[in-house]
C-alpha positions as CSV (number, residue, x, y, z in Angstrom):
1,X,-8.7,65.1,-53.3
2,X,-9.6,64.5,-56.8
3,X,-12.1,67.1,-56.9
4,X,-9.5,69.5,-55.5
5,X,-7.1,68.9,-57.9
6,X,-9.6,69.2,-60.8
7,X,-11.1,72.7,-58.9
8,X,-7.5,74.0,-59.1
9,X,-7.0,73.2,-62.9
10,X,-10.1,74.9,-63.6
11,X,-9.4,78.2,-61.4
12,X,-5.7,78.2,-63.1
13,X,-7.3,77.8,-66.6
14,X,-9.6,80.4,-65.8
15,X,-6.8,82.9,-64.6
16,X,-4.5,82.2,-67.9
17,X,-7.5,82.5,-70.5
18,X,-7.5,86.4,-70.7
19,X,-3.4,86.8,-71.1
20,X,-3.7,83.9,-73.4
21,X,-6.5,85.5,-75.4
22,X,-4.1,88.9,-75.2
23,X,-1.1,86.8,-76.8
24,X,-3.3,85.5,-79.8
25,X,-5.2,88.7,-80.8
26,X,-3.5,90.0,-84.1
27,X,-2.1,93.5,-84.0
28,X,-3.6,96.3,-85.4
29,X,-2.7,96.9,-89.2
30,X,0.0,99.5,-89.8
31,X,-1.4,102.7,-90.9
32,X,-0.5,103.0,-95.0
33,X,2.4,105.6,-95.6
34,X,1.6,109.1,-96.6
35,X,1.8,109.3,-100.4
36,X,4.9,111.2,-101.5
37,X,4.4,115.0,-102.5
38,X,3.9,115.2,-106.2
39,X,5.8,118.2,-108.2
40,X,4.0,119.7,-110.9
41,X,5.7,119.4,-114.0
42,X,7.4,122.3,-115.6
43,X,5.3,124.6,-117.6
44,X,6.2,124.3,-121.9
45,X,6.5,128.1,-121.7
46,X,6.3,131.1,-119.5
47,X,5.7,134.7,-120.4
48,X,5.6,138.1,-118.7
49,X,4.5,141.6,-119.2
50,X,5.3,144.7,-117.4
51,X,4.7,148.2,-117.4
52,X,5.5,151.6,-115.4
53,X,4.5,155.1,-115.2
54,X,6.0,158.0,-113.6
55,X,5.0,161.7,-113.6
56,X,6.5,164.6,-112.0
57,X,4.9,168.4,-111.9
58,X,5.8,172.0,-110.6
59,X,8.6,174.0,-112.5
60,X,8.5,171.1,-115.1
61,X,6.6,168.5,-115.8
62,X,8.0,165.2,-116.6
63,X,6.4,161.8,-118.1
64,X,8.0,158.4,-118.2
65,X,6.7,155.3,-119.3
66,X,8.5,151.6,-120.0
67,X,7.1,148.7,-121.4
68,X,8.6,145.0,-121.2
69,X,8.2,141.8,-122.3
70,X,9.7,138.3,-122.0
71,X,8.8,134.7,-123.2
72,X,11.0,131.5,-122.6
73,X,10.6,128.1,-123.0
74,X,11.1,125.3,-120.7
75,X,14.6,125.7,-119.7
76,X,14.8,122.2,-118.3
77,X,15.0,121.1,-121.5
78,X,17.8,120.8,-123.9
79,X,16.8,123.1,-126.7
80,X,15.3,126.5,-125.5
81,X,13.7,129.3,-127.2
82,X,13.9,132.9,-125.4
83,X,13.0,136.7,-126.5
84,X,12.6,139.4,-124.6
85,X,12.1,143.6,-125.3
86,X,12.1,146.8,-123.6
87,X,11.2,150.5,-124.6
88,X,11.5,153.7,-122.9
89,X,10.1,156.9,-123.2
90,X,10.5,160.1,-121.2
91,X,9.2,163.7,-122.2
92,X,10.4,167.2,-120.4
93,X,7.3,170.0,-120.9
94,X,6.0,167.8,-123.8
95,X,9.1,167.6,-125.7
96,X,10.9,164.3,-125.8
97,X,14.2,163.5,-123.9
98,X,14.3,159.3,-123.9
99,X,13.2,157.4,-126.8
100,X,14.6,153.9,-126.9
101,X,13.7,150.4,-127.7
102,X,15.5,147.2,-127.7
103,X,14.7,143.3,-128.3
104,X,16.4,139.8,-128.8
105,X,15.6,136.4,-129.8
106,X,17.7,133.6,-129.0
107,X,17.8,129.9,-129.7
108,X,19.8,127.9,-127.6
109,X,20.9,124.1,-127.5
110,X,22.7,122.4,-124.6
111,X,25.8,120.7,-125.6
112,X,26.3,119.1,-121.9
113,X,24.4,120.5,-118.5
114,X,27.0,123.4,-118.4
115,X,27.6,124.4,-121.8
116,X,25.4,125.6,-124.7
117,X,25.4,126.9,-128.5
118,X,23.1,129.4,-129.6
119,X,22.0,131.9,-131.9
120,X,20.7,135.1,-131.4
121,X,19.4,138.6,-133.0
122,X,19.5,142.1,-131.3
123,X,17.7,144.9,-132.3
124,X,18.3,148.6,-130.8
125,X,16.9,151.8,-131.6
126,X,17.8,154.8,-129.9
127,X,16.5,158.2,-130.9
128,X,18.9,160.6,-128.6
129,X,22.0,158.3,-129.5
130,X,21.1,158.9,-133.7
131,X,20.6,155.3,-133.8
132,X,17.9,154.9,-136.4
133,X,18.2,150.8,-135.7
134,X,20.7,148.3,-135.3
135,X,20.5,144.8,-136.1
136,X,22.7,142.4,-135.1
137,X,22.6,138.3,-135.8
138,X,25.2,136.2,-134.3
139,X,25.8,132.7,-133.3
140,X,28.1,131.8,-130.3
141,X,28.5,129.4,-127.5
142,X,28.5,129.5,-123.5
143,X,28.9,128.2,-120.1
144,X,27.1,128.0,-117.1
145,X,29.5,128.8,-114.2
146,X,26.8,128.6,-111.7
147,X,23.7,126.6,-112.0
148,X,21.9,125.8,-108.8
149,X,18.2,126.1,-107.7
150,X,18.8,129.5,-106.2
151,X,21.7,131.2,-108.1
152,X,22.7,131.0,-111.7
153,X,25.4,132.8,-113.6
154,X,26.1,132.3,-117.3
155,X,28.4,133.8,-119.8
156,X,28.6,133.5,-123.6
157,X,30.3,135.0,-126.8
158,X,29.3,135.2,-130.0
159,X,30.3,136.3,-133.6
160,X,28.1,137.4,-136.5
161,X,27.0,140.6,-138.6
162,X,25.4,143.9,-137.6
163,X,23.7,146.5,-139.9
164,X,23.5,149.9,-138.7
165,X,21.7,153.0,-139.8
166,X,22.4,156.5,-138.0
167,X,21.1,159.7,-138.4
168,X,22.2,161.6,-141.5
169,X,24.5,158.8,-142.6
170,X,24.2,155.4,-144.6
171,X,24.0,152.4,-143.7
172,X,26.9,150.5,-142.7
173,X,27.1,146.8,-142.6
174,X,30.2,144.8,-140.8
175,X,31.2,142.1,-138.2
176,X,29.8,141.8,-134.8
177,X,31.3,140.2,-131.9
178,X,29.1,140.3,-128.4
179,X,29.7,139.4,-125.2
180,X,26.7,138.4,-122.4
181,X,26.8,137.9,-118.7
182,X,23.3,137.0,-116.9
183,X,23.0,136.3,-113.1
184,X,20.4,135.8,-110.8
185,X,19.7,135.1,-107.1
186,X,16.7,134.1,-105.4
187,X,16.0,135.9,-101.8
188,X,13.3,134.1,-100.9
189,X,10.1,132.3,-102.5
190,X,8.9,135.6,-103.5
191,X,12.0,138.1,-104.5
192,X,14.7,137.7,-107.0
193,X,17.6,139.8,-107.9
194,X,18.8,140.1,-111.4
195,X,21.8,141.4,-113.3
196,X,23.1,141.1,-116.6
197,X,25.8,142.9,-118.9
198,X,26.5,142.7,-122.7
199,X,28.5,144.7,-124.8
200,X,28.3,144.5,-128.7
201,X,31.7,145.5,-130.9
202,X,31.3,146.6,-134.4
203,X,33.5,146.4,-137.1
204,X,32.3,149.4,-138.9
205,X,34.0,151.9,-136.7
206,X,30.9,152.5,-134.5
207,X,32.6,151.2,-131.3
208,X,31.3,149.4,-127.9
209,X,27.9,149.5,-127.3
210,X,27.6,148.6,-123.7
211,X,24.3,147.8,-121.6
212,X,24.3,147.0,-118.0
213,X,20.8,146.3,-116.4
214,X,20.2,145.2,-112.5
215,X,17.3,144.8,-110.7
216,X,15.3,143.5,-107.9
217,X,11.7,141.8,-108.2
218,X,9.0,141.1,-105.3
219,X,6.0,138.4,-105.8
220,X,2.6,140.1,-105.1
221,X,0.6,136.8,-105.7
222,X,1.2,134.0,-108.1
223,X,1.2,136.3,-111.3
224,X,1.9,139.7,-110.4
225,X,5.1,141.3,-108.9
226,X,6.7,144.4,-108.9
227,X,9.8,145.2,-110.4
228,X,12.6,148.1,-109.9
229,X,15.6,148.0,-112.4
230,X,18.5,150.3,-112.9
231,X,20.1,150.7,-116.6
232,X,23.0,151.7,-118.0
233,X,24.0,152.1,-121.4
234,X,27.0,153.5,-123.0
235,X,28.7,153.6,-126.5
236,X,32.4,154.6,-126.7
237,X,31.9,156.5,-130.1
238,X,29.1,158.9,-131.0
239,X,29.1,160.7,-134.5
240,X,27.8,163.8,-133.3
241,X,29.1,166.0,-130.6
242,X,25.8,166.7,-128.8
243,X,25.2,163.2,-128.4
244,X,26.4,162.0,-124.8
245,X,27.8,158.5,-124.8
246,X,26.1,157.3,-121.4
247,X,22.6,157.4,-120.8
248,X,21.5,155.7,-117.4
249,X,17.6,155.0,-116.6
250,X,15.7,153.8,-112.9
251,X,12.3,152.0,-113.8
252,X,9.9,150.8,-111.6
253,X,6.9,148.7,-113.2
254,X,4.5,146.2,-112.4
255,X,4.8,142.7,-114.0
256,X,2.1,140.2,-115.2
257,X,3.3,136.4,-115.4
258,X,1.4,134.0,-117.3
């Protein structure tokens, strides 16, 4: 009888041994969580160059070229410096019909996430509006009405001086007031729509110079993009009857970003 009891206990122990071993076996280690994706720091500055060429032939031959540049320091910082410029030349049957250059530079400092102060200098040369040169240094303040990742909208006002030299007239210096509005919207990761409007009022009797521009840009790769811009410049007063107040341009260019 004793041997039977001992044998039964032995058999029971053998049957329970695998379950006990499984119960005491350590659980496999938990795999480590994937490391969070690192976001590269913003560039200290960005710059771009764009150039375009249009040729037509037949009864008339026209050539149109445009060259532009833009520069901006890291716009996530409070202090931002930017500059931009544009040159448009066009000729028909060898005679120039458009010759316009414009440039601006701005030093901007954020007071709050939505408001800022700035100083800027604007330059314009337009042969067919009889403007030999126009230089307007001004200072003012602005506000970012929309400041989102995909959409931005800002507007500002500045006051200063303007020096202008027109054909067959002496240089004049007077008070200047400028108004600027700029907007942008990302259609996708590789396409943007932009729009801007500026008005420069001169106290020297030259009226108001309005400039409107709208365009779309599509990326070819990380450093190349195709741009199409429509531009309209209008001056409320001209000093010669032959000079038209309004000029329009449609520009197509290939841009390179650095």
